[in-house]
mmJSON file of the N, C-alpha and C atoms, coordinates in Angstrom:
{"data_MODEL":{"atom_site":{
"group_PDB":["ATOM","ATOM","ATOM","ATOM","ATOM","ATOM","ATOM","ATOM","ATOM","ATOM","ATOM","ATOM","ATOM","ATOM","ATOM","ATOM","ATOM","ATOM","ATOM","ATOM","ATOM","ATOM","ATOM","ATOM","ATOM","ATOM","ATOM","ATOM","ATOM","ATOM","ATOM","ATOM","ATOM","ATOM","ATOM","ATOM","ATOM","ATOM","ATOM","ATOM","ATOM","ATOM","ATOM","ATOM","ATOM","ATOM","ATOM","ATOM","ATOM","ATOM","ATOM","ATOM","ATOM","ATOM","ATOM","ATOM","ATOM","ATOM","ATOM","ATOM","ATOM","ATOM","ATOM","ATOM","ATOM","ATOM","ATOM","ATOM","ATOM","ATOM","ATOM","ATOM","ATOM","ATOM","ATOM","ATOM","ATOM","ATOM","ATOM","ATOM","ATOM","ATOM","ATOM","ATOM","ATOM","ATOM","ATOM","ATOM","ATOM","ATOM","ATOM","ATOM","ATOM","ATOM","ATOM","ATOM","ATOM","ATOM","ATOM","ATOM","ATOM","ATOM","ATOM","ATOM","ATOM","ATOM","ATOM","ATOM","ATOM","ATOM","ATOM","ATOM","ATOM","ATOM","ATOM","ATOM","ATOM","ATOM","ATOM","ATOM","ATOM","ATOM","ATOM","ATOM","ATOM","ATOM","ATOM","ATOM","ATOM","ATOM","ATOM","ATOM","ATOM","ATOM","ATOM","ATOM","ATOM","ATOM","ATOM","ATOM","ATOM","ATOM","ATOM","ATOM","ATOM","ATOM","ATOM","ATOM","ATOM","ATOM","ATOM","ATOM","ATOM","ATOM","ATOM","ATOM","ATOM","ATOM","ATOM","ATOM","ATOM","ATOM","ATOM","ATOM","ATOM","ATOM","ATOM","ATOM","ATOM","ATOM","ATOM"],
"id":[1,2,3,4,5,6,7,8,9,10,11,12,13,14,15,16,17,18,19,20,21,22,23,24,25,26,27,28,29,30,31,32,33,34,35,36,37,38,39,40,41,42,43,44,45,46,47,48,49,50,51,52,53,54,55,56,57,58,59,60,61,62,63,64,65,66,67,68,69,70,71,72,73,74,75,76,77,78,79,80,81,82,83,84,85,86,87,88,89,90,91,92,93,94,95,96,97,98,99,100,101,102,103,104,105,106,107,108,109,110,111,112,113,114,115,116,117,118,119,120,121,122,123,124,125,126,127,128,129,130,131,132,133,134,135,136,137,138,139,140,141,142,143,144,145,146,147,148,149,150,151,152,153,154,155,156,157,158,159,160,161,162,163,164,165,166,167,168,169,170,171],
"type_symbol":["N","C","C","N","C","C","N","C","C","N","C","C","N","C","C","N","C","C","N","C","C","N","C","C","N","C","C","N","C","C","N","C","C","N","C","C","N","C","C","N","C","C","N","C","C","N","C","C","N","C","C","N","C","C","N","C","C","N","C","C","N","C","C","N","C","C","N","C","C","N","C","C","N","C","C","N","C","C","N","C","C","N","C","C","N","C","C","N","C","C","N","C","C","N","C","C","N","C","C","N","C","C","N","C","C","N","C","C","N","C","C","N","C","C","N","C","C","N","C","C","N","C","C","N","C","C","N","C","C","N","C","C","N","C","C","N","C","C","N","C","C","N","C","C","N","C","C","N","C","C","N","C","C","N","C","C","N","C","C","N","C","C","N","C","C","N","C","C","N","C","C"],
"label_atom_id":["N","CA","C","N","CA","C","N","CA","C","N","CA","C","N","CA","C","N","CA","C","N","CA","C","N","CA","C","N","CA","C","N","CA","C","N","CA","C","N","CA","C","N","CA","C","N","CA","C","N","CA","C","N","CA","C","N","CA","C","N","CA","C","N","CA","C","N","CA","C","N","CA","C","N","CA","C","N","CA","C","N","CA","C","N","CA","C","N","CA","C","N","CA","C","N","CA","C","N","CA","C","N","CA","C","N","CA","C","N","CA","C","N","CA","C","N","CA","C","N","CA","C","N","CA","C","N","CA","C","N","CA","C","N","CA","C","N","CA","C","N","CA","C","N","CA","C","N","CA","C","N","CA","C","N","CA","C","N","CA","C","N","CA","C","N","CA","C","N","CA","C","N","CA","C","N","CA","C","N","CA","C","N","CA","C","N","CA","C","N","CA","C","N","CA","C","N","CA","C"],
"label_alt_id":[null,null,null,null,null,null,null,null,null,null,null,null,null,null,null,null,null,null,null,null,null,null,null,null,null,null,null,null,null,null,null,null,null,null,null,null,null,null,null,null,null,null,null,null,null,null,null,null,null,null,null,null,null,null,null,null,null,null,null,null,null,null,null,null,null,null,null,null,null,null,null,null,null,null,null,null,null,null,null,null,null,null,null,null,null,null,null,null,null,null,null,null,null,null,null,null,null,null,null,null,null,null,null,null,null,null,null,null,null,null,null,null,null,null,null,null,null,null,null,null,null,null,null,null,null,null,null,null,null,null,null,null,null,null,null,null,null,null,null,null,null,null,null,null,null,null,null,null,null,null,null,null,null,null,null,null,null,null,null,null,null,null,null,null,null,null,null,null,null,null,null],
"label_comp_id":["MET","MET","MET","THR","THR","THR","ALA","ALA","ALA","SER","SER","SER","GLU","GLU","GLU","LEU","LEU","LEU","GLN","GLN","GLN","VAL","VAL","VAL","ASP","ASP","ASP","ILE","ILE","ILE","ASN","ASN","ASN","SER","SER","SER","ASP","ASP","ASP","MET","MET","MET","GLY","GLY","GLY","GLU","GLU","GLU","GLY","GLY","GLY","PHE","PHE","PHE","GLY","GLY","GLY","ALA","ALA","ALA","TYR","TYR","TYR","LYS","LYS","LYS","LEU","LEU","LEU","GLY","GLY","GLY","ASP","ASP","ASP","ASP","ASP","ASP","ALA","ALA","ALA","ALA","ALA","ALA","ILE","ILE","ILE","LEU","LEU","LEU","ASP","ASP","ASP","ILE","ILE","ILE","VAL","VAL","VAL","SER","SER","SER","SER","SER","SER","ALA","ALA","ALA","ASN","ASN","ASN","VAL","VAL","VAL","ALA","ALA","ALA","CYS","CYS","CYS","GLY","GLY","GLY","PHE","PHE","PHE","HIS","HIS","HIS","ALA","ALA","ALA","GLY","GLY","GLY","ASP","ASP","ASP","PRO","PRO","PRO","GLU","GLU","GLU","ILE","ILE","ILE","MET","MET","MET","ALA","ALA","ALA","VAL","VAL","VAL","THR","THR","THR","PHE","PHE","PHE","SER","SER","SER","MET","MET","MET","ALA","ALA","ALA"],
"label_asym_id":["A","A","A","A","A","A","A","A","A","A","A","A","A","A","A","A","A","A","A","A","A","A","A","A","A","A","A","A","A","A","A","A","A","A","A","A","A","A","A","A","A","A","A","A","A","A","A","A","A","A","A","A","A","A","A","A","A","A","A","A","A","A","A","A","A","A","A","A","A","A","A","A","A","A","A","A","A","A","A","A","A","A","A","A","A","A","A","A","A","A","A","A","A","A","A","A","A","A","A","A","A","A","A","A","A","A","A","A","A","A","A","A","A","A","A","A","A","A","A","A","A","A","A","A","A","A","A","A","A","A","A","A","A","A","A","A","A","A","A","A","A","A","A","A","A","A","A","A","A","A","A","A","A","A","A","A","A","A","A","A","A","A","A","A","A","A","A","A","A","A","A"],
"label_entity_id":["1","1","1","1","1","1","1","1","1","1","1","1","1","1","1","1","1","1","1","1","1","1","1","1","1","1","1","1","1","1","1","1","1","1","1","1","1","1","1","1","1","1","1","1","1","1","1","1","1","1","1","1","1","1","1","1","1","1","1","1","1","1","1","1","1","1","1","1","1","1","1","1","1","1","1","1","1","1","1","1","1","1","1","1","1","1","1","1","1","1","1","1","1","1","1","1","1","1","1","1","1","1","1","1","1","1","1","1","1","1","1","1","1","1","1","1","1","1","1","1","1","1","1","1","1","1","1","1","1","1","1","1","1","1","1","1","1","1","1","1","1","1","1","1","1","1","1","1","1","1","1","1","1","1","1","1","1","1","1","1","1","1","1","1","1","1","1","1","1","1","1"],
"label_seq_id":[1,1,1,2,2,2,3,3,3,4,4,4,5,5,5,6,6,6,7,7,7,8,8,8,9,9,9,10,10,10,11,11,11,12,12,12,13,13,13,14,14,14,15,15,15,16,16,16,17,17,17,18,18,18,19,19,19,20,20,20,21,21,21,22,22,22,23,23,23,24,24,24,25,25,25,26,26,26,27,27,27,28,28,28,29,29,29,30,30,30,31,31,31,32,32,32,33,33,33,34,34,34,35,35,35,36,36,36,37,37,37,38,38,38,39,39,39,40,40,40,41,41,41,42,42,42,43,43,43,44,44,44,45,45,45,46,46,46,47,47,47,48,48,48,49,49,49,50,50,50,51,51,51,52,52,52,53,53,53,54,54,54,55,55,55,56,56,56,57,57,57],
"pdbx_PDB_ins_code":[null,null,null,null,null,null,null,null,null,null,null,null,null,null,null,null,null,null,null,null,null,null,null,null,null,null,null,null,null,null,null,null,null,null,null,null,null,null,null,null,null,null,null,null,null,null,null,null,null,null,null,null,null,null,null,null,null,null,null,null,null,null,null,null,null,null,null,null,null,null,null,null,null,null,null,null,null,null,null,null,null,null,null,null,null,null,null,null,null,null,null,null,null,null,null,null,null,null,null,null,null,null,null,null,null,null,null,null,null,null,null,null,null,null,null,null,null,null,null,null,null,null,null,null,null,null,null,null,null,null,null,null,null,null,null,null,null,null,null,null,null,null,null,null,null,null,null,null,null,null,null,null,null,null,null,null,null,null,null,null,null,null,null,null,null,null,null,null,null,null,null],
"Cartn_x":[-46.029,-45.599,-44.673,-44.941,-44.109,-42.997,-42.021,-40.887,-41.34,-42.375,-42.838,-43.545,-43.925,-44.58,-43.606,-42.356,-41.362,-40.933,-40.696,-40.177,-38.945,-37.983,-36.766,-36.659,-36.403,-36.194,-34.692,-34.2,-32.786,-32.678,-31.992,-31.959,-30.532,-30.384,-29.053,-29.114,-28.052,-27.883,-27.379,-27.931,-27.586,-27.459,-26.882,-26.78,-25.856,-24.818,-23.956,-22.709,-22.578,-21.447,-21.612,-20.577,-20.64,-19.81,-20.461,-19.747,-19.08,-17.778,-17.024,-16.74,-17.032,-16.728,-17.936,-17.923,-19.009,-18.702,-19.654,-19.48,-20.464,-19.949,-20.814,-21.433,-22.007,-22.682,-24.183,-24.815,-26.224,-27.118,-26.86,-27.701,-27.667,-26.496,-26.38,-27.047,-26.887,-27.482,-29.008,-29.578,-31.036,-31.651,-30.879,-31.374,-31.485,-30.824,-30.745,-31.643,-31.707,-32.399,-33.912,-34.631,-36.082,-36.483,-35.554,-35.79,-34.453,-34.508,-33.27,-33.448,-32.362,-32.299,-31.465,-32.083,-31.369,-30.906,-29.617,-29.038,-29.773,-29.946,-30.7,-29.82,-28.5,-27.614,-27.082,-27.445,-26.924,-25.524,-25.388,-24.071,-23.459,-24.259,-23.77,-24.719,-24.236,-25.063,-25.058,-25.443,-25.63,-26.873,-27.392,-28.653,-28.64,-27.545,-27.498,-27.513,-26.693,-26.642,-27.977,-28.593,-29.904,-30.938,-30.956,-31.924,-31.73,-30.491,-30.203,-30.645,-30.343,-30.722,-32.238,-32.949,-34.415,-34.983,-34.422,-34.95,-34.727,-33.636,-33.38,-34.313,-34.636,-35.478,-36.897],
"Cartn_y":[94.632,95.034,96.242,97.262,98.457,98.364,99.235,99.242,99.512,100.312,100.615,99.427,98.425,97.236,96.109,96.243,95.203,95.2,94.013,93.867,92.975,93.28,92.485,91.924,90.629,89.983,89.879,90.517,90.418,89.353,88.262,87.063,86.752,86.139,85.774,84.483,83.686,82.535,83.051,82.537,83.052,81.923,82.246,81.286,80.129,80.374,79.282,79.077,79.803,79.578,78.276,77.908,76.691,76.907,76.861,77.057,78.42,78.424,79.676,80.305,79.6,80.092,80.816,82.141,82.965,83.329,83.106,83.43,84.522,85.689,86.787,87.52,88.674,89.507,89.423,88.374,88.128,89.298,89.924,91.038,92.192,92.515,93.608,93.246,92.01,91.572,91.587,91.232,91.223,92.598,93.661,95.017,95.312,94.515,94.781,93.861,92.587,91.597,91.62,91.112,90.979,89.537,88.596,87.206,86.552,85.482,84.817,83.305,82.602,81.145,80.855,80.307,80.041,78.59,78.392,77.046,76.195,74.929,74.011,72.975,73.145,72.278,71.063,70.843,69.674,69.951,70.982,71.314,72.527,73.286,74.494,74.83,75.656,76.085,75.078,75.552,74.687,75.189,74.45,74.845,76.251,76.65,77.986,79.085,78.951,79.966,80.033,78.885,78.879,79.608,79.359,80.006,81.518,81.962,83.401,84.03,83.38,83.91,83.984,82.941,82.96,84.08,84.299,85.343,86.737,86.934,88.231,88.462,87.379,87.509,87.822],
"Cartn_z":[-72.558,-71.232,-71.373,-70.592,-70.636,-69.599,-69.748,-68.822,-67.39,-67.207,-65.847,-65.192,-65.976,-65.44,-65.103,-65.497,-65.249,-63.783,-63.249,-61.895,-61.942,-61.104,-61.017,-59.606,-59.51,-58.219,-57.984,-56.939,-56.584,-55.498,-55.821,-54.991,-54.564,-53.389,-52.906,-52.1,-52.193,-51.31,-49.968,-48.876,-47.558,-46.549,-45.388,-44.291,-44.589,-45.361,-45.807,-44.964,-43.864,-42.98,-42.213,-41.465,-40.652,-39.399,-38.237,-36.979,-36.931,-36.686,-36.583,-37.944,-39.023,-40.371,-40.941,-40.828,-41.342,-42.791,-43.666,-45.081,-45.465,-45.81,-46.225,-45.049,-45.347,-44.344,-44.615,-44.1,-44.394,-43.993,-42.861,-42.406,-43.402,-43.923,-44.892,-46.212,-46.636,-47.901,-47.817,-46.655,-46.516,-46.726,-46.505,-46.755,-48.248,-49.08,-50.516,-51.339,-50.985,-51.82,-51.604,-52.606,-52.474,-52.172,-52.331,-51.938,-51.624,-50.833,-50.417,-50.414,-50.722,-50.606,-49.361,-48.328,-47.08,-47.067,-46.804,-46.761,-45.728,-46.042,-45.171,-44.492,-44.545,-43.794,-44.519,-45.77,-46.478,-47.027,-47.839,-48.392,-47.702,-46.978,-46.308,-45.163,-44.25,-43.134,-41.99,-40.823,-39.658,-38.922,-37.958,-37.313,-36.716,-36.09,-35.478,-36.533,-37.562,-38.618,-39.356,-39.606,-40.264,-39.414,-38.103,-37.214,-37.187,-37.129,-37.123,-38.44,-39.55,-40.861,-40.994,-40.577,-40.632,-39.775,-38.593,-37.711,-38.29,-39.024,-39.659,-40.842,-41.563,-42.76,-42.343],
"occupancy":[1.0,1.0,1.0,1.0,1.0,1.0,1.0,1.0,1.0,1.0,1.0,1.0,1.0,1.0,1.0,1.0,1.0,1.0,1.0,1.0,1.0,1.0,1.0,1.0,1.0,1.0,1.0,1.0,1.0,1.0,1.0,1.0,1.0,1.0,1.0,1.0,1.0,1.0,1.0,1.0,1.0,1.0,1.0,1.0,1.0,1.0,1.0,1.0,1.0,1.0,1.0,1.0,1.0,1.0,1.0,1.0,1.0,1.0,1.0,1.0,1.0,1.0,1.0,1.0,1.0,1.0,1.0,1.0,1.0,1.0,1.0,1.0,1.0,1.0,1.0,1.0,1.0,1.0,1.0,1.0,1.0,1.0,1.0,1.0,1.0,1.0,1.0,1.0,1.0,1.0,1.0,1.0,1.0,1.0,1.0,1.0,1.0,1.0,1.0,1.0,1.0,1.0,1.0,1.0,1.0,1.0,1.0,1.0,1.0,1.0,1.0,1.0,1.0,1.0,1.0,1.0,1.0,1.0,1.0,1.0,1.0,1.0,1.0,1.0,1.0,1.0,1.0,1.0,1.0,1.0,1.0,1.0,1.0,1.0,1.0,1.0,1.0,1.0,1.0,1.0,1.0,1.0,1.0,1.0,1.0,1.0,1.0,1.0,1.0,1.0,1.0,1.0,1.0,1.0,1.0,1.0,1.0,1.0,1.0,1.0,1.0,1.0,1.0,1.0,1.0,1.0,1.0,1.0,1.0,1.0,1.0],
"B_iso_or_equiv":[0.0,0.0,0.0,0.0,0.0,0.0,0.0,0.0,0.0,0.0,0.0,0.0,0.0,0.0,0.0,0.0,0.0,0.0,0.0,0.0,0.0,0.0,0.0,0.0,0.0,0.0,0.0,0.0,0.0,0.0,0.0,0.0,0.0,0.0,0.0,0.0,0.0,0.0,0.0,0.0,0.0,0.0,0.0,0.0,0.0,0.0,0.0,0.0,0.0,0.0,0.0,0.0,0.0,0.0,0.0,0.0,0.0,0.0,0.0,0.0,0.0,0.0,0.0,0.0,0.0,0.0,0.0,0.0,0.0,0.0,0.0,0.0,0.0,0.0,0.0,0.0,0.0,0.0,0.0,0.0,0.0,0.0,0.0,0.0,0.0,0.0,0.0,0.0,0.0,0.0,0.0,0.0,0.0,0.0,0.0,0.0,0.0,0.0,0.0,0.0,0.0,0.0,0.0,0.0,0.0,0.0,0.0,0.0,0.0,0.0,0.0,0.0,0.0,0.0,0.0,0.0,0.0,0.0,0.0,0.0,0.0,0.0,0.0,0.0,0.0,0.0,0.0,0.0,0.0,0.0,0.0,0.0,0.0,0.0,0.0,0.0,0.0,0.0,0.0,0.0,0.0,0.0,0.0,0.0,0.0,0.0,0.0,0.0,0.0,0.0,0.0,0.0,0.0,0.0,0.0,0.0,0.0,0.0,0.0,0.0,0.0,0.0,0.0,0.0,0.0,0.0,0.0,0.0,0.0,0.0,0.0],
"pdbx_formal_charge":[null,null,null,null,null,null,null,null,null,null,null,null,null,null,null,null,null,null,null,null,null,null,null,null,null,null,null,null,null,null,null,null,null,null,null,null,null,null,null,null,null,null,null,null,null,null,null,null,null,null,null,null,null,null,null,null,null,null,null,null,null,null,null,null,null,null,null,null,null,null,null,null,null,null,null,null,null,null,null,null,null,null,null,null,null,null,null,null,null,null,null,null,null,null,null,null,null,null,null,null,null,null,null,null,null,null,null,null,null,null,null,null,null,null,null,null,null,null,null,null,null,null,null,null,null,null,null,null,null,null,null,null,null,null,null,null,null,null,null,null,null,null,null,null,null,null,null,null,null,null,null,null,null,null,null,null,null,null,null,null,null,null,null,null,null,null,null,null,null,null,null],
"auth_seq_id":[1,1,1,2,2,2,3,3,3,4,4,4,5,5,5,6,6,6,7,7,7,8,8,8,9,9,9,10,10,10,11,11,11,12,12,12,13,13,13,14,14,14,15,15,15,16,16,16,17,17,17,18,18,18,19,19,19,20,20,20,21,21,21,22,22,22,23,23,23,24,24,24,25,25,25,26,26,26,27,27,27,28,28,28,29,29,29,30,30,30,31,31,31,32,32,32,33,33,33,34,34,34,35,35,35,36,36,36,37,37,37,38,38,38,39,39,39,40,40,40,41,41,41,42,42,42,43,43,43,44,44,44,45,45,45,46,46,46,47,47,47,48,48,48,49,49,49,50,50,50,51,51,51,52,52,52,53,53,53,54,54,54,55,55,55,56,56,56,57,57,57],
"auth_comp_id":["MET","MET","MET","THR","THR","THR","ALA","ALA","ALA","SER","SER","SER","GLU","GLU","GLU","LEU","LEU","LEU","GLN","GLN","GLN","VAL","VAL","VAL","ASP","ASP","ASP","ILE","ILE","ILE","ASN","ASN","ASN","SER","SER","SER","ASP","ASP","ASP","MET","MET","MET","GLY","GLY","GLY","GLU","GLU","GLU","GLY","GLY","GLY","PHE","PHE","PHE","GLY","GLY","GLY","ALA","ALA","ALA","TYR","TYR","TYR","LYS","LYS","LYS","LEU","LEU","LEU","GLY","GLY","GLY","ASP","ASP","ASP","ASP","ASP","ASP","ALA","ALA","ALA","ALA","ALA","ALA","ILE","ILE","ILE","LEU","LEU","LEU","ASP","ASP","ASP","ILE","ILE","ILE","VAL","VAL","VAL","SER","SER","SER","SER","SER","SER","ALA","ALA","ALA","ASN","ASN","ASN","VAL","VAL","VAL","ALA","ALA","ALA","CYS","CYS","CYS","GLY","GLY","GLY","PHE","PHE","PHE","HIS","HIS","HIS","ALA","ALA","ALA","GLY","GLY","GLY","ASP","ASP","ASP","PRO","PRO","PRO","GLU","GLU","GLU","ILE","ILE","ILE","MET","MET","MET","ALA","ALA","ALA","VAL","VAL","VAL","THR","THR","THR","PHE","PHE","PHE","SER","SER","SER","MET","MET","MET","ALA","ALA","ALA"],
"auth_asym_id":["A","A","A","A","A","A","A","A","A","A","A","A","A","A","A","A","A","A","A","A","A","A","A","A","A","A","A","A","A","A","A","A","A","A","A","A","A","A","A","A","A","A","A","A","A","A","A","A","A","A","A","A","A","A","A","A","A","A","A","A","A","A","A","A","A","A","A","A","A","A","A","A","A","A","A","A","A","A","A","A","A","A","A","A","A","A","A","A","A","A","A","A","A","A","A","A","A","A","A","A","A","A","A","A","A","A","A","A","A","A","A","A","A","A","A","A","A","A","A","A","A","A","A","A","A","A","A","A","A","A","A","A","A","A","A","A","A","A","A","A","A","A","A","A","A","A","A","A","A","A","A","A","A","A","A","A","A","A","A","A","A","A","A","A","A","A","A","A","A","A","A"],
"auth_atom_id":["N","CA","C","N","CA","C","N","CA","C","N","CA","C","N","CA","C","N","CA","C","N","CA","C","N","CA","C","N","CA","C","N","CA","C","N","CA","C","N","CA","C","N","CA","C","N","CA","C","N","CA","C","N","CA","C","N","CA","C","N","CA","C","N","CA","C","N","CA","C","N","CA","C","N","CA","C","N","CA","C","N","CA","C","N","CA","C","N","CA","C","N","CA","C","N","CA","C","N","CA","C","N","CA","C","N","CA","C","N","CA","C","N","CA","C","N","CA","C","N","CA","C","N","CA","C","N","CA","C","N","CA","C","N","CA","C","N","CA","C","N","CA","C","N","CA","C","N","CA","C","N","CA","C","N","CA","C","N","CA","C","N","CA","C","N","CA","C","N","CA","C","N","CA","C","N","CA","C","N","CA","C","N","CA","C","N","CA","C","N","CA","C","N","CA","C","N","CA","C"],
"pdbx_PDB_model_num":[1,1,1,1,1,1,1,1,1,1,1,1,1,1,1,1,1,1,1,1,1,1,1,1,1,1,1,1,1,1,1,1,1,1,1,1,1,1,1,1,1,1,1,1,1,1,1,1,1,1,1,1,1,1,1,1,1,1,1,1,1,1,1,1,1,1,1,1,1,1,1,1,1,1,1,1,1,1,1,1,1,1,1,1,1,1,1,1,1,1,1,1,1,1,1,1,1,1,1,1,1,1,1,1,1,1,1,1,1,1,1,1,1,1,1,1,1,1,1,1,1,1,1,1,1,1,1,1,1,1,1,1,1,1,1,1,1,1,1,1,1,1,1,1,1,1,1,1,1,1,1,1,1,1,1,1,1,1,1,1,1,1,1,1,1,1,1,1,1,1,1]
}}}
């Protein structure tokens, strides 16, 4: 494999805020990453933040 054939996946955890507590600038990060892990509400995130993050992605 040559250097020109290599690909890098830039990944980030997103949508981890809860209610009034916003963590990170998800919209800005989405412009940079090639994939994202969106919180599903168990340890982080809430339904509204998850919906907004999904709609931006």
